[in-house]
N, C-alpha and C positions, 0 to 999 in steps of 0.2 A: 520290646518283644521281637522286632525285626532283627536287631543285632544279635539277639540270643539265638534265633533260628539260623542266621548266617554262620554263627560260631559252630553250631551243631553240624551244619552242612560241611564246613571246611574241615571239621574234625573227623567226621565219618567218611566224607568223600573229598579227600584232599585234591587240589588241582595238580595235574600231571604236566610235566614239561612237554611241549608240543613235539619235540624231537626225540629225546631219549626216554620219555614216558616215566621218568622218575618223579617222586613227590617231594624231593628236598631241594632247597635253595632256589625256589621259583621266584622270579621277579614278577610282582603282581601286575605291572603294567604291560608286560610283553608276553607272559606265559612261557618264557624260556628259563631254564636254570642258568646259573652263573657260568658253569663249565661250557654248556652249549653256546651261550652267547659269545664267550671268548674265542671259541673255535670256529665261528662263522668266517667266511672268506672276506674279511674286511679289506677294503681297498685303501692302501696307504697313500696319503696325499703326496708324499715325497717320491712316490713311484708311479705317478700318473701325470698326464699333460696338465699343465697349470691353467689351461683355458677350457678344455673339453673333458678332462678327467679320464681320457683314454689310458688304460694300463700300459706302462712303458717298461723297458728293460731295467732291472734292479740297479744297474750301474749308471743310469742316466742322471744327469745333473738335476737337482731339485727345482731349478727354475726353467726347465726345458719345456718346449712346446713340441707336440707331435708333428709329423711331416705335413699333414693336412692343414693344421692351424698355422704353420710357418708359411704355407702357400697363400692361404686366405683365412683371416680371422673370422670366426663365426659371428652371427648377429648378436648372440647372447654375450654377456660380460663376465660371467663366472659360472662354474659348474661344480656341484658337490654331490658325489655319488658314494653310497655307503659300501657297496660290495662288488666283487667280481660276480658276473652272472654265471655262477656255477653251483654245483651241489653244496648245500641243500637249498640255497636261496632260489635257484631256478625252479625247483619242485614246489616250493612254498608259493611262489608267485603264480605258477600254473594252477595250483589248487584254488588260489584266491580268485583268479580271473575267470577260469573256465568251469570250476566246480562250485562256484558261488559260496565259497567258505568265507563269508564276510567277516568272521571273527578275526581273520588275519589282518584286517585293517588296523586293529589295535596294535598288533605286533609291529607292523611296518611303520605305522604312524608314530609310535613312541620311540622306536629306534632312530627314525629320521629326526624327530624333534630333539631328542637328547644330543645327537651329534651336531645338529645345527646350533644348538645352544652353546655347545663347547667350542664350536668353530668360529662363531661371530662375536664381535663386541656388540653390546646392546645398541650403540649408536649406528652401527653399520648394517643392522638387519633390514631387509626389505620392509616396506610399509604395508604390504598386503600379499596374500597368497592366492594364486590362480591355478586351479587344476587344469591339466590339458584336456580340452573338451573332446567328447565323442560325437560323431554324427548321429542324428536322431535314429537312423536306421540301425546303426551298430548298437546304440543304446537299447533299442527295443530287443535286439537279438540277445544281448548279454544281460539286460535287466538292471544294470547299475554301471556307474563309471568308477573304475577302480582307483583312478587318480584322485577323484573327488573324495572317496572314502578315506584315503590316506591323508589328503590335504585337510580334511575336517579335523582329524586328530591333531595334526600339526598346529592348526589354527588355535585349537583349545589350549594345547600345552604351551605354545609360545605367545599366546595372547595377541595374535595378529588377525586382522580382518580376513575373512574368506570371501573372495569375489567369484561367484559362479556365473555372473551375467555379463562380464566385460567382453568376452570373446566367444565365438562359436565356430564349430566346424561346419561350414556351409556346403561343403562338397564331399559326397561320399567317394572314397578312394579304395582301390584294390589294396590287398595286403602288400606290404613292402618286401616280404621275404622272397628272395630269389631275383629281385630286380637289381640292375646295375645302378651305379651312383647317378648317372644321367636320367635313367628311367625313374628313379625315386624322386628326383627333383621335378620332373615333368608330371609325375603322378600327384604331387602335392601342390602344384601351381594353383594359386588362388583358392586353396582349400580352407583358409581361415579368414574370418572377418573380425574386426574389433571396433568397439566404441572409442571415441577420443579419450585420451588420458589428460588429467590435470598436470600442470607444470611440476617438474622435479619428481616425477613418479618413479619409484623403485620397487619392483615386484619380484616375487619368486614363482616360477612355474614348477609345479609338482607333477611327476610322472613315476611310473613303476620301473620301467626298463629303458635305458638309452642304448641303442644298438649302433647305428651309424651316426645318429644325431641329425639326420635330414629333417625329420618331422619337427623336432624341437627348434631347429634352426629356422625353419620356415615360419613357425609360429612366433618365434622371437622377432623375426624380421617384420612380421605383420604388426606386432605390438609396437615396435620402434616407429614404424610408419604412422601409427596412430598417436604418436607423441610420447610414448614411454621412454624415459631417459635411461634406465638400467634394467636389465633382465637377468636374473639369476636362475639357474636350473638346480632343482633339488630332486634327486632320483634315488630309488632304492638300489638299483644295480646298474653296472656299466659292463656292456659286452665288448669283447674284442671285435674290431672291425672284420667282417668276413673277407 
């Protein structure tokens, strides 16, 4: 009976693509049609820094590191970002985070999980997923942790444990927007704490947007000090450094 009514619902009220609002070719997991999915601002691995995924010049060598990573390698060991932080991804993330459109967690979670599945060999996958934590004050303001919602979908699709208790943001910090690189580092100093890791731990940190990478680098450093051997970053979008 339930399946019958679901069939009636989808016949009379077909699902529309989140972007173009058409009812044809919808991917059931993401809510986007095939054409809109293909036209998203995908970030090509061969056109980004091989350590921090910063978008680089199209003519850059595929094994190149960005200038910052050449000066000092970050604390994390690998970074995989799906998109350039530009339209329509920037608008979708904004609606997700600030308009509480939690249904977008399905879109981002499945897109990320599908790309991770294609990018990694099964034996090289991290052993657990950790969403970037929010401070309790910010969590009360927003009502949810967007990174955790995305990570939950990834965990289910990739069949990897989701660990939401390993680390926490123990210090409330000002927004990073408009701060210099030095001010960002000072703002985040001792912002995170972590429980000890077992030997040979390899984890993936999940977040929505990576801008300068300062926050993720600080958290990765905290996890390394707690005994984590490898930290991989999985993000929906990568912004150009301001």
